[in-house]
Each structure stands twice: as C-alpha cells, then as structure tokens.
C-alpha positions in Angstrom: 103.4 87.9 104.9 101.0 86.5 102.3 98.7 89.5 102.7 101.5 91.9 102.1 102.6 90.1 99.0 99.1 90.1 97.6 98.7 93.8 98.4 101.9 94.5 96.4 100.3 92.8 93.4 97.4 95.1 93.4 97.9 98.4 91.5 98.4 101.5 93.6 98.3 99.7 96.9 101.9 100.6 97.9 102.0 104.0 99.7 105.7 104.1 100.8 108.8 102.1 100.2 112.1 102.7 102.0 115.2 100.8 100.9 118.6 100.5 102.7 118.2 103.5 104.9 121.2 104.5 107.0 121.7 107.4 109.4 124.1 108.5 112.0 124.9 111.5 114.2 128.2 111.4 116.1 127.6 107.6 116.1 125.9 105.1 113.8 122.1 105.1 114.6 120.8 102.5 112.1 121.7 101.0 108.8 120.1 98.8 106.1 116.5 99.7 107.0 113.9 98.4 104.6 110.2 99.2 105.1 107.1 99.3 103.0 103.6 100.6 103.7 100.4 99.7 101.9 97.0 101.2 101.8 94.8 100.2 104.8 97.9 99.1 106.7 99.4 100.2 110.1 102.9 99.7 111.2 104.3 100.1 114.7 108.0 100.7 115.6 109.1 100.0 119.1 112.5 100.2 120.8 114.3 101.7 123.8 114.8 105.4 124.2 117.6 106.7 122.0 117.4 103.7 119.5 116.5 106.0 116.6 112.8 105.4 116.3 111.8 109.1 116.1 114.7 109.8 113.7 113.6 107.0 111.4 110.0 108.3 111.5 111.1 111.8 110.6 113.2 110.4 107.7 110.2 108.4 106.4 108.0 111.5 106.7 110.5 113.6 104.7 111.6 115.9 107.6 115.1 114.6 107.6 117.3 113.2 104.9 119.0 109.8 105.4 122.7 109.4 105.0 122.1 106.6 102.6 119.1 104.9 101.0 116.0 105.9 99.1 112.3 106.6 99.9 109.7 106.2 97.3 106.1 107.3 97.6 103.3 106.3 95.3 101.7 109.8 95.2 103.0 113.3 94.6 103.7 114.1 98.3 101.4 117.1 98.3 101.3 119.0 101.6 98.1 117.4 102.7 99.0 113.9 101.7 101.1 113.5 104.9 99.9 114.0 108.5 102.4 114.1 111.3 101.4 113.7 115.0 104.3 114.8 117.2 105.0 114.1 120.8 104.7 117.9 121.3 101.3 119.0 119.9 102.5 122.3 118.3 99.0 123.9 118.5 98.5 127.6 118.0 98.4 128.7 121.6 96.6 131.9 121.1 93.8 130.2 119.3 90.8 128.2 120.5 90.6 124.5 119.9 88.1 125.1 117.1 90.3 127.8 115.5 93.2 125.3 115.4 91.1 122.8 113.5 89.8 125.6 111.2 93.3 126.4 110.1 93.7 122.7 109.0 90.3 122.8 107.3 91.1 126.0 105.5 94.5 124.8 104.2 93.3 121.4 103.1 89.8 122.5 102.0 88.3 119.7 104.0 85.3 119.9 106.4 85.7 119.4 110.2 84.1 116.1 111.0 81.9 116.2 114.1 82.0 112.4 114.4 85.8 112.7 114.6 85.5 115.2 117.5 83.1 112.9 119.3 85.3 109.8 118.9 88.2 111.8 120.5 85.9 113.2 123.2 86.8 116.8 122.3 83.5 118.0 120.8 82.7 120.0 124.0 86.1 121.7 124.1 85.9 123.7 120.8 85.3 127.1 122.4 88.2 126.8 124.9 91.6 128.3 124.4 94.4 125.9 124.0 96.1 127.3 127.1 93.0 126.3 129.1 93.3 122.6 128.1 95.2 119.8 129.7 98.2 118.2 127.9 96.1 115.2 127.0 93.3 117.4 125.6 95.7 119.3 123.6 97.2 116.1 122.2 93.7 115.0 121.1 93.1 118.3 119.4 96.4 117.8 117.6 95.3 114.4 116.4 92.0 115.8 115.2 93.9 118.6 113.3 96.0 116.0 111.5 93.0 113.9 110.5 91.0 116.9 109.4 93.4 117.2 106.5 92.5 113.6 105.4 96.2 112.6 104.8 97.1 109.4 102.9 99.9 108.6 105.3 99.9 109.3 109.1 103.3 109.4 110.9 102.6 109.3 114.6 105.4 109.8 117.2 104.2 108.6 120.6 100.7 110.1 120.0 99.4 108.5 123.2 102.4 109.1 125.4 100.7 111.7 127.6 97.3 110.0 127.8 95.8 107.7 130.3 95.1 104.1 129.0 91.4 104.7 128.3 92.0 107.9 126.3 95.0 106.3 124.6 92.7 103.5 123.3 90.1 106.1 122.1 92.9 107.8 120.1 94.1 104.5 118.7 90.6 103.4 117.8 90.1 106.7 115.9 93.4 106.4 114.0 92.8 102.8 113.0 89.2 103.6 112.0 90.4 106.4 109.9 92.9 104.2 108.1 90.3 101.5 107.3 87.7 104.1 106.2 90.1 106.1 103.9 92.5 103.3 102.7 95.3 105.3 104.3 98.4 104.1 106.0 100.1 104.7 109.3 103.6 104.4 110.8 103.5 104.6 114.6 106.4 105.0 117.0 105.4 104.0 120.5 106.6 102.6 123.8 103.2 101.0 124.5 103.6 97.4 123.5 99.8 96.7 123.8 99.0 99.5 121.4 101.8 98.5 119.0 100.3 95.0 118.6 97.0 96.5 117.4 98.9 97.4 114.3 99.2 95.1 111.3 103.0 94.8 111.7 105.3 95.5 114.6 109.0 96.2 114.2 111.7 96.6 116.8 114.6 99.0 116.3 117.6 97.8 118.3 121.3 98.1 117.9 120.9 99.8 114.6 118.8 97.0 113.1 115.0 97.1 112.3 113.6 93.6 113.0 110.1 92.4 112.2 108.4 91.0 115.3 104.9 90.5 113.9 
C-alpha cells in the first residue's frame, strides 16, 4: 500500500486509472470497480469462470465500453502503447512464425529481439509455418509478437492457460522481466493462483465485486 502511494506522488508513474466501472449483459456482471496501474507494476485478477474477469480486462484495454465509470490513461493511447495477449493467439495462419513477428516489427518500427525469442524458447521455430506449431508454441509466438511492439501496458487474458507449468513460468518470467526493464505495466487475468501471486497485486472478482487480496 505504501509503495503504491509513493508511486502516485512521482510524476508520470500512473499508467491507468479506472473509477467506478460497472457493466452488465442480461444480468449485472460487476459494479463499482476501481483500479490503478503504475509503471513497473503487475496486477493479477482471479475469479471463477463467468465472473467477468475477461470482460473487465477488455474494458480496461479499450475493447469494450463500460455501462458506467471512467478510464484514464496517462499517455495518448497510441496503437502500440497497448499490447493484448488473448487466450486465442490470433496469429496469421498462412505466415511463418518469423513473418508474424515481422508484421508487428513493421507496424511498430521496433526490432525483433533475439533475446526475447530465446527467453520464450521459440528462436528455433522462426522458419516454421504457424499451422505446423503446437498450441503452446503458437501462444508463445503471440506473446513475442505483443512484446515486439514494446507496449506501455500489457493486457494478458490467460496467457499461460494452454501451457505446461515449466513453459508457463518461462512466459511469466519474460513478461515480468519486460515490465521491469521497460517501466511498463501489466494487467493479468488468470486461473493460476501461483502465477497470480508473482504479480505485485492480486485481486479477486467475485459476485460483482473486485476485492484486493494482496
């Protein structure tokens, strides 16, 4: 708590601030959600299936509009300021792994980092077509594609859900290392309690209420 208060006192540390968010479909999903994210900070949101975790993430990322509430970002929300890792990887299936990364590199005018590829253990997969790769390999390519853009905020929706525990830890190590190195921030939705507790803060979304656990 003290660390977060001190971060707020430092100019330009606040990346994202959500106030009093509410949303519903045919039923109330959540209400009164308040959340802030600072540079160099990671946040995990856990909760049962159907509790609204992914919907909240999509609202924070700007993919959905809340019924009520406001979201303030400290930057201009340029296309490459935000990186989203979905449960489905959404790779270009007719392309090779390298070509998928080159698209991100071209659009963001950032170089592909070989150290990043090695940390995700995908450096030897670059020549292979996406359709030749396993689901876990495709997910790691997807993570690399997002990080190649060098976003200020990463929104990750179950990024390790299809990975074995060792590979999941490799991906989490890479994400947390990126955040530290680039003074970025991350909001992570996950069912993996162990991975969630590697984040600076852990929230639980239950019965429409977002509760701070750590």
